[in-house]
N, C-alpha and C positions, 0 to 999 in steps of 0.2 A: 390488446396485445399479450403476448406471450413471454412472460421475463424467465430468465433463468438466473440461479444462483450459483457462483463457483467460488471456489476457494484457491487462494493463489500465495505460494510462498517465493519470496525472492530475495536476493541479496543485492542489498543498494548499498551504493559508496558514497560518502559524502557527509558534510555534519548535519545535525538535526534540524537546523533549519529550512536546509537546501529539500532534505527529505520530508519532511511537513508540506512544503510549497509544492512539490512533486505529487504528493497525495492529495492535495487540493484540487491539483490542476487535472488528476484523474477522477475526481470526483465530479468533473464538470461534464466529463464526456461521458462517463456510465450514469446508469441511473442511481446507483449509489455504492459508494465505497466505504466498508468499514474495516477499519484497525483491527484486529483480534490479539494480535502479540508483536513485540518487536525486543530481540535480545541483540544487544551489543556483541559482534564477534572480536572485533579490535577496536583501537581508534580508527572511528572514519569509517568504520563497515557494520551494516547491522543486516541482521535476518528480519523479514518484515513478514506476518501473514495476515493476507488481507481476506476478506469474503466480499467478493463485487458481483452486484445485480448488473446482468447485461439487457 
């Protein structure tokens, strides 16, 4: 199987527990999801950088 890795930067809205749950679910869909960085922009809004193996 030929796997590709990509980096994704997204703005996610919600509390940290909701965001963590969403990232765990994404990890079940893709081969691997690694969080590279997370920055809180304002209350309840985060900029998250992910590395995803498709």
